[in-house]
N, C-alpha and C positions, 0 to 999 in steps of 0.2 A: 503493500500500498504507498503510495506517495500521499503526502500532508504537503499542498503546495500553498502558501501566504502571500498573497498579495494585499498590497495596497490601498494600490489606483483602482477605483471599482470600475475605471471604462475596462480597465486589464481584466479586473478580476469577473467583468462580465463575459471575454472573454476566455478564461479559463474554465468557469464556470460551465458555458454552450460547450467547450471542450471534451470536461470531463463527463460529458453527456453518453460521449461516444468512446468513452475509456474510463471505466468501471473500475481499477486500481487506483484515478488520483482522487482525493476529497480538495474541494478546492473551498479557501477560507479567505473572506477579503478582509484583512483587517489589517494591522499596526505592525510589526515582527519585532518593532521596540515593547509591545505591549503583551508579551504570549500568557498571560495570565488570564485575558479578556480571550482565549481561545483555548486553554488550557487542559476543559472541558473536551474537549473533542479528539486529543491525541493521548495515544498512550507512550509508552517509553519507545524509541527510537534506535535503533542499530548506526544509521549511518545519519546527519547533519551536511545537506550543499545547501549553499548561503552563496546567496546571486544579487547582492544589497548594492544600487549603489549610492553608501551614505559615507559621510567621512567618519562616523562610528564604527561600519558595517563589523569590527570583531569583536564591540563590545554584545553588538546585536544578537551573532553567532553566538557570544560566550554567555549570553544571558539566556537566550535559548536553551542551552545546550544543558543548563541548570535546571530543566523543565521535563527536558525530555530524551536526552541521554543517556544510555544505557552505559554501566561501567561497562569499561571495554571499547564505549563506540567510540568511532571517530564522526571528523568532522572534514571538512571539503568545502576550503574559500574561494570565492571568488573574487580575488583582490584588485579593486579598476582603482590604482596607486593616482590619476586623477581627480575623483573624488575624494582620494583621503586627504590628500595634497598637493596641489595642482603646482608648488613652489618647488618640491624639493625631489628628487631626481627619483624615480621610480625603481631604482634597487634600491635607496633609503630608507621609498615609502615598506618597502616586501618587506623589506630587515623590522621595521620599527614595528611594524603588522606581527609579522610570525614571531616576536617577542609580547606582544600584549598577549596572544594566543599562550 
């Protein structure tokens, strides 16, 4: 099962429509910064994949992991360096985000 959290209502509508064709996807239109708002919909998971274009994306994924990630689970994060800090070198941003995780 894939629990897909999307903040944008328009993208959330697309996600909801797509999930009608893919029974293994549970669409959740909510702010990923607030996992307590959707905690009753999700059990513990083996993997969290995060593709969040926000400056605090490492904090967002680790906060969700504290709610939903099983012991021994994995996080896969797509770090968007320019969203975190557009003035720093991407390599420096990646290293800092890895340290935060």
